[in-house]
Each structure stands twice: as structure tokens, then as C-alpha cells.
NUVOLUM-402608 format. One record per residue (C-alpha): y, x, z; residue in one letter. Coordinates in steps of 0.05 Angstrom, whole numbers, padded with zeros to 5 digits, always signed. Example, Ala and Ser with C-alpha at 12.3 -4.5 7.8 and 13.67 -1.06 7.14 Angstrom:
-00090+00246+00156a-00021+00273+00143s
This chain:
-00415-00015+00306m-00453+00038+00268s-00438+00113+00267d-00435+00115+00343g-00363+00090+00347h-00344+00047+00406q-00309-00015+00380v-00275-00066+00425h-00279-00137+00399t-00245-00183+00448h-00269-00254+00458l-00221-00297+00499v-00251-00331+00559g-00223-00390+00598v-00195-00343+00651e-00148-00305+00605d-00129-00356+00551a-00055-00367+00555g-00043-00317+00611v+00006-00263+00588p-00018-00191+00588h+00044-00147+00601e+00052-00082+00563v+00111-00041+00540d+00094-00048+00466a+00050-00090+00422v+00030-00060+00355v+00005-00109+00302v-00046-00076+00257g-00094-00017+00264a-00089+00019+00197g-00059+00088+00190f+00008+00062+00216a-00018+00024+00277g-00065+00079+00299v-00010+00132+00297y+00040+00085+00330a-00009+00076+00388l-00018+00151+00395h+00056+00167+00390r+00080+00113+00438l+00028+00134+00489r+00059+00204+00489t+00123+00171+00514l+00085+00143+00573g+00086+00072+00547l+00031+00021+00556t+00010-00003+00487v-00035-00057+00459q-00057-00056+00387v-00079-00123+00358l-00120-00119+00295e-00144-00180+00254a-00203-00143+00225g-00269-00124+00257s-00253-00050+00253d-00194-00004+00246i-00173+00025+00179g-00130-00030+00149g-00131-00020+00073t-00192+00025+00079w-00230-00026+00120y-00219-00085+00073h-00218-00052+00004n-00292-00032-00002r-00300-00047-00076y-00340+00003-00117p-00295+00061-00137g-00242+00050-00084a-00206+00115-00066r-00136+00142-00053c-00092+00166-00110d-00057+00221-00070i-00097+00285-00057e-00137+00279+00008s-00106+00342+00036l-00038+00308+00029d-00060+00237+00046y-00075+00254+00119s-00040+00260+00186y+00003+00321+00199s+00023+00309+00271f-00031+00355+00300d-00049+00420+00266d-00116+00423+00301d-00134+00356+00270l-00115+00377+00199q-00150+00443+00206q-00216+00416+00233e-00225+00357+00185w-00262+00373+00120h-00249+00329+00059w-00307+00326+00011t-00268+00306-00052e-00200+00319-00083r-00187+00244-00076y-00224+00214-00018a-00265+00151-00028a-00260+00091+00018q-00319+00108+00063p-00292+00177+00078e-00222+00151+00092l-00252+00101+00141l-00293+00156+00175r-00229+00197+00181y-00188+00144+00216i-00246+00128+00262r-00250+00202+00278h-00176+00202+00296v-00187+00142+00343a-00245+00179+00376d-00208+00245+00382r-00147+00215+00416y-00184+00163+00457d-00148+00105+00423l-00203+00052+00422w-00189+00027+00493r-00121+00001+00472d-00144-00032+00407i-00168-00104+00404r-00205-00122+00342l-00216-00192+00313d-00148-00209+00344s-00104-00239+00289r-00032-00248+00312v-00005-00316+00291d+00061-00318+00330a+00113-00272+00360a+00175-00300+00396t+00234-00263+00425f+00257-00287+00494d+00331-00274+00501e+00332-00281+00577a+00280-00226+00588s+00291-00187+00523s+00216-00187+00512r+00170-00210+00458w+00115-00260+00470t+00058-00246+00421v+00001-00295+00411r-00065-00288+00376t-00104-00343+00341e-00154-00341+00398h-00101-00359+00449g-00088-00290+00478e-00016-00279+00500v+00020-00213+00508f+00089-00199+00536s+00120-00135+00509a+00189-00103+00508r+00177-00079+00437f+00138-00109+00379c+00119-00062+00322i+00094-00090+00257l+00044-00042+00226a+00013-00097+00183t+00009-00060+00117g+00044-00072+00051v-00019-00088+00010l-00061-00128+00058s-00057-00202+00039v-00106-00211-00018a-00082-00259-00071q-00129-00304-00110v-00093-00339-00168p-00092-00415-00169d-00139-00427-00227i-00168-00496-00236a-00242-00504-00224g-00256-00445-00178l-00289-00491-00128e-00339-00513-00181s-00363-00442-00198f-00438-00438-00185q-00441-00362-00185g-00411-00313-00135q-00338-00294-00133w-00301-00240-00095f-00233-00208-00087h-00228-00132-00088t-00183-00134-00027g-00234-00170+00016d-00299-00140-00008w-00364-00158+00027p-00389-00103+00073h-00460-00110+00048e-00435-00097-00023g-00446-00137-00087v-00508-00128-00130d-00485-00134-00203a-00549-00105-00232s-00564-00138-00298g-00514-00194-00286k-00458-00222-00328r-00395-00201-00291v-00323-00220-00304g-00264-00182-00276v-00195-00215-00276i-00139-00165-00271g-00126-00094-00294t-00084-00063-00239g-00102-00005-00192s-00163-00037-00161s-00192-00059-00228a-00183+00008-00261t-00224+00040-00205q-00275-00016-00203l-00289-00030-00277v-00324+00036-00296p-00371+00031-00236v-00389-00042-00247v-00399-00029-00321a-00455+00019-00305e-00491-00035-00264q-00477-00100-00300a-00518-00130-00356g-00451-00147-00388h-00379-00138-00363l-00321-00179-00389t-00251-00155-00369v-00197-00208-00373f-00130-00172-00385q-00061-00203-00385r-00021-00139-00380t-00046-00070-00400a-00029-00017-00350n-00020+00058-00356f-00082+00091-00327v-00083+00166-00314m-00148+00204-00309p-00158+00221-00235a-00192+00287-00251q-00229+00278-00185n-00281+00329-00164h-00315+00356-00101p-00268+00394-00056m-00262+00467-00077i-00270+00511-00017e-00216+00560-00037q-00166+00504-00050v-00180+00474+00019e-00173+00543+00051r-00107+00557+00017e-00079+00488+00035w-00097+00496+00108k-00066+00565+00111a-00003+00537+00080e+00000+00470+00116y+00065+00484+00153p+00102+00499+00088e+00067+00444+00049r+00081+00390+00100r+00154+00412+00106a+00161+00409+00030k+00129+00340+00027a+00178+00313+00079r+00239+00330+00037v+00208+00315-00031s+00221+00254-00073g+00153+00222-00062f+00128+00253+00003g+00073+00299-00025h+00061+00366-00057n+00052+00345-00129q+00085+00393-00177l+00153+00367-00201s+00190+00392-00262n+00266+00396-00253p+00279+00396-00328k+00302+00334-00367r+00254+00312-00421a+00302+00312-00480m+00333+00379-00464e+00269+00415-00485v+00235+00419-00554s+00183+00367-00575p+00130+00421-00569e+00149+00437-00497e+00150+00363-00480r+00080+00354-00508r+00054+00415-00471r+00083+00388-00406e+00053+00319-00417f-00014+00350-00434e-00011+00393-00370l+00001+00330-00329r-00056+00293-00363w-00102+00350-00345q-00076+00355-00274l-00093+00281-00268g-00074+00229-00217g-00001+00211-00212l+00026+00279-00235y+00053+00249-00300m+00108+00214-00260m+00136+00283-00245r+00131+00312-00316a+00207+00312-00323f+00262+00295-00274s+00288+00236-00315d+00223+00199-00331i+00245+00139-00289l+00318+00142-00309v+00324+00156-00384d+00291+00104-00429p+00284+00154-00485v+00248+00204-00441a+00206+00148-00412n+00184+00123-00481e+00165+00194-00501e+00118+00196-00441c+00092+00126-00454a+00076+00141-00526e+00040+00205-00506f-00006+00163-00461v-00016+00111-00515r-00037+00168-00562g-00089+00189-00510k-00115+00117-00508i-00122+00117-00584r-00160+00183-00580e-00208+00158-00527i-00222+00085-00548v-00264+00081-00611a-00244+00011-00633d-00171+00012-00657p-00160-00061-00639e-00186-00051-00568v-00144+00013-00562a-00082-00026-00581e-00098-00081-00530l-00105-00028-00477l-00039+00005-00496s+00017-00018-00449p+00079-00046-00480r+00138-00087-00457g+00155-00047-00395f+00174+00024-00379h+00122+00076-00359f+00116+00080-00283g+00155+00016-00268t+00091-00020-00255k+00046+00017-00206r+00016+00076-00244l-00060+00073-00240c-00108+00130-00230s-00181+00123-00249g-00243+00157-00275t-00269+00140-00345d-00229+00075-00348y-00212+00078-00422y-00280+00108-00439e-00314+00047-00408t-00289+00004-00465f-00332+00043-00513n-00394+00016-00479r-00434-00037-00515e-00440-00080-00453n-00364-00084-00441v-00316-00135-00473t-00241-00137-00466l-00209-00206-00469v-00134-00213-00480d-00112-00272-00437v-00039-00263-00456r-00052-00292-00526t-00109-00337-00502a-00094-00356-00429p-00147-00376-00379i-00153-00452-00378e-00201-00461-00320r-00262-00434-00284i-00324-00474-00301t-00389-00482-00263p-00421-00430-00308t-00363-00383-00320g-00292-00383-00348l-00257-00417-00406r-00196-00391-00442t-00158-00429-00496t-00200-00391-00547a-00270-00386-00519a-00318-00397-00461e-00352-00341-00423y-00416-00349-00383d-00413-00309-00317l-00458-00298-00257d-00406-00259-00217v-00330-00266-00219l-00285-00212-00189i-00211-00222-00176f-00174-00156-00180a-00109-00195-00175t-00071-00156-00122g-00034-00177-00060f+00026-00214-00033d+00057-00146-00029a+00103-00116+00024m+00123-00180+00060t+00061-00224+00057g+00027-00198+00120s+00090-00206+00162m+00109-00275+00136l+00040-00301+00153k+00060-00293+00226i+00108-00342+00258d+00160-00291+00280i+00221-00319+00316r+00282-00279+00336g+00350-00299+00364l+00365-00374+00367d+00293-00388+00346g+00306-00366+00274r+00243-00347+00238t+00234-00284+00197l+00211-00329+00140r+00279-00364+00142e+00316-00298+00144k+00276-00272+00085w+00279-00336+00044a+00317-00299-00011h+00282-00232-00002g+00268-00182+00054p+00328-00156+00094r+00328-00102+00147s+00367-00040+00168y+00334+00023+00140l+00273-00020+00125g+00257-00014+00199v+00297-00066+00238a+00316-00137+00214p+00382-00159+00245a+00373-00218+00292g+00305-00194+00316f+00318-00146+00374p+00264-00096+00394n+00224-00112+00331l+00207-00054+00285f+00171-00050+00218i+00131+00011+00195v+00135+00029+00121a+00158-00039+00099g+00208-00064+00047p+00274-00027+00044g+00240+00040+00057s+00203+00089+00010p+00136+00057+00029s+00096+00045-00034v+00139+00096-00072f+00113+00151-00028s+00053+00184+00003n+00042+00128+00053m+00016+00172+00109v+00078+00216+00105n+00124+00155+00108s+00083+00124+00164i+00090+00187+00207e+00165+00190+00193q+00176+00117+00212h+00132+00119+00274v+00166+00182+00300e+00235+00154+00285w+00221+00087+00319i+00190+00123+00379a+00252+00167+00385a+00297+00105+00383l+00255+00072+00438i+00259+00135+00480e+00334+00139+00469h+00342+00067+00492a+00298+00080+00554a+00340+00140+00574l+00402+00096+00571r+00368+00044+00614g+00374-00006+00556a+00329-00066+00548r+00350-00086+00479r+00357-00052+00411v+00384-00092+00353e+00409-00075+00283a+00477-00104+00265t+00486-00151+00207e+00539-00103+00178e+00492-00043+00179a+00436-00085+00149e+00480-00109+00092q+00505-00038+00078a+00432-00014+00074w+00412-00071+00028i+00471-00052-00017d+00448+00020-00018h+00375+00001-00034v+00399-00041-00092n+00447+00013-00116e+00391+00065-00116a+00345+00018-00155a+00401+00004-00204g+00403+00077-00226r+00330+00073-00249t+00288+00038-00301l+00254-00005-00249y+00308-00058-00254v+00295-00063-00329r+00222-00082-00317s+00225-00135-00263p+00157-00167-00277n+00118-00127-00225s+00096-00135-00153w+00152-00088-00133y+00195-00150-00145f+00144-00200-00118g+00132-00225-00189a+00057-00233-00178n+00066-00284-00122t+00086-00355-00143p+00149-00379-00108g+00167-00310-00081k+00240-00290-00091p+00250-00236-00145r+00280-00180-00104v+00266-00106-00113f+00234-00088-00047m+00221-00012-00040p+00273+00043-00032y+00273+00090-00092v+00324+00140-00067g+00268+00188-00047g+00230+00206+00015v+00273+00267+00031g+00338+00228+00021t+00313+00171+00064y+00293+00219+00120r+00361+00252+00118h+00397+00184+00121l+00353+00160+00179a+00362+00225+00217d+00437+00220+00206d+00437+00150+00237v+00400+00178+00298a+00448+00237+00303a+00507+00189+00306k+00479+00155+00368d+00438+00107+00326y+00498+00081+00286e+00487+00010+00264g+00447-00010+00325f+00470-00047+00387l+00435-00016+00447i+00446-00055+00511s
């Protein structure tokens, strides 16, 4: 591995294939969640083994290497808070860190806390089975390694299973094709080439402006226009970084009880209680602040359809101002769903890119893609010659990474069977019928509706406290009850029902982008602070809703 990092890739030999390695806990995944879980569980004195399918740690930031990839939460917020020395010593170079810097950061964390020795790379878990007699999990990798652990923690990520749509003819394509979520480490040379991008979600809106500068011609195939905010990214301002670091205790505390787990400015006013002039000033302020700040312009943006449409129309007005061709501007203007109910995108010069002479926007809603041909792509209206085809088509979100593993709980029931009609778990942490199995930042928790690093820390610390509580009681088994699980599912649905999300169900929040996936609203929208309070209340009541035996 480059950069001087010691990376442990384990190749199974005859002597250890099939022989169980006994540890206290197995953690599946070595992204931000898995790395912190390893560190936190070690502080309890537990032996821990992290199993990572990739050839390096980093999760999302290892696989998503496409040009323009970066976080959409400020770097100073999108970082660990568990050690003040760590957050004081690390210097972020940009307001929104790019993929290479985020990967350097998590490698630094692994170095600093001596985590590499308990991480096995290139070790994809394909099965995990609970043994009722021993109350232990048997975890197997695709290479035949076997681990026996009291606890199994799934830190597999919510956006980690790249999804390539089933389009006829892909196998015949004579050019190169790639998915943004599994980008080649050596990069892709698009210089002077005819490039097609399918998809206009978060990855595409970051990728498209960069590729447009390289390509001979870029064709963007759009089915659904998305709202794209200007990131307003820039090199880190020294004074801003100094102020943040001086105020980190207060800022972190504020983020933990906020709605979305970060320090973005929120306006407590309702949109329609102020004058049209004040509304426009507030929307303009949010546009200039950039990133996802527009979501917090007014307190009822995601609740009141009138307020939401005011915000949406403001953004459409910006698109019309930026994009020179009125027909292209209209195609890029989102309609048919409420602002923010599909993942809000943050990019740099996305709309401006469509003013370039070498960029074409193709509406595949009115002229759907028929097939991929040996030389490009054909819609019902035209044929496009391409040298490179890029799928920016998202992921089997939230559940995909877990359901790829054959996970079996009590009576041999699989997690796939349990989740046949949608994911179910207590607090988004523990699925009933699967003792000693915990999920970090998965469905039923704030997860993708939050600063993920904040939610990861909260989950890992809460799970670690539950494990410690069980150990102090001499218990071998921790299991959520069916009743507690159902009550939580009801609460998650009730919280979603108060918002506009349920009026716009055609998004990956509902699994709508994955054929055959049940349409169930998966995240918890009650807020990061509310969720933390509820979870802490469960702990304070002797982990109400869990059987600890």
C-alpha cells in the first residue's frame, strides 16, 4: 500500500480454512462505522475482528473515487468527535473534503489508534449464523475463514452496493463502462472521448462538471431532474478552522441534539408567516451559503407543501437564470416531487455545465433508453455514439449490503426472510429474532437523514454501552423483543407520515430505485436529537425492549 500505511490483506491457507477464530466481536465493514466500532469496543477490553471486503479501509470513500467525489457536510463537522486531540490536530484543506482527503483521514485514524492489526482486508463476509446453544455467531468469509464471536456488528454502510440497471445490450458494448460507486483506482481517461453519463443524482452532479472539461463530448441521460445546490466549496479559511476548533465542545454538543446532526444554520420561522420579500432573502442567503443549507431555510420546508413549493420555485428560478437555453433549463427543473424528498444534491457548476458546447442533455423520460449498442446507446428517439459509458445510477440503499450476506438468526430464519416486506428492527439497531446482532446507522435510524459520522458515533457508543451492560450482568444474550420492534416501526412510520416524504415515494429512501424491493420508507425522520433522547431513555430504563439473559 502506498503512503506508508501498513495494510493487512489476509489470504487463507490450508491450515486455517474452516478453523474458527474466537473473538468477542466481529465487525463487518471498515468504513467510518467499522473503524470506530473497533476502537470503541477495544476500550471495553473486548477482542475484535473487523472483516472488510475491500482492499483498504474507508468504505464509501474507498470505492467512490469518481472525479469530483466529496462530502456534502462541512469537513469540520463530517469528522470524528470522540477524541479532542484528534479533531484538534487534523487539518482539513477544503470546506468540503474530497474523496482522497477523506481516505487519508480515516487511514490516519487507523494509524493513530493502532487499528490495522485487527482489520482483515479482502475478506468479504458471505454468511453469519447464530448458534442458540452457545449464544455465539459463526461468521464466514468467501475465502473460507470462520470466526466465532459473541457479538456481530454490521457496519456495512447504507450506500455501498452499486446498482447497474438491467439495460439490454450492455454486454455488447465495445467501449469502456464504469459505475461511480466502483470507480477504477487508476482513474478513467476521458480526454477527447465521447462520454455518456446515465443518471443525475448526487454522484452525477459532482462528476458531470469535471468530466465535461475532459471529454470531447459529454451526453447526460436524465430521467428525473434533481435539485442541485451550489456547494460554494473553497479552500479552508484559517480563521474559520481556528474558531471551529476553539468552539468544538459547544458545536459537537449542538450537533448531537440538532435535527440533522450538524451545525448548519436552521431558521425556526415558518415560511408563510413572513413576507414574500423576507422569504426570498432567506432563500437567497441559503443559496449563497451553499451545500444543504436550503433544507433549513424555514422550519416547515419538509412539512408544508406551500412552503416547499415556494422553495422549489426559487431554485427553478435560479436554474432559469443560469442555463442559457430555456428548453434545457426547463428539462433541468425538477417537477413532480417535493423539494428535499429526493436526496438534495450539492455540486460545483452543475447547471453551468449545460451551457458548454460539448455537453448535451437527453430526456429519457419522454424517450426511454431502448438498449446499449456495440457503439453506444439507443433511445426510442435517437442513437448516440459513445466511447465511455458511466452509470451514476446509485445503490441498493440501506439494506442491500446486509441482505447480500446469508444472515440466520433464531430457528434458522434469514434476515432476508424477515425483511421480505421491508426492514424491521428495534431503534434501527437490533432486529428481533437475531440475538447479539447490531446494525450501525441502518434503516429505522436517522442514518442518511443526518451527518453520518455523528450518527455512527452515537450508534457505536450506544451499542458498546449495551454490550458492557450485558457483560456486567453476566449475560450472554441480548435480544430485542417483537413488541418493542413493532412499536418502533410504528413510530418511524408515524414520524414519516407528518412529512412530505410520504407524498413523494419514488425515491431510494423507499427503495424505489431497486427492482423488486418492497416500497417502505426506511430512514427515521424524527431528528437526530429526538432519536438520541429516545435511545438514551431506553438505556436509562434498563434497556427496555431488550431481553438480556
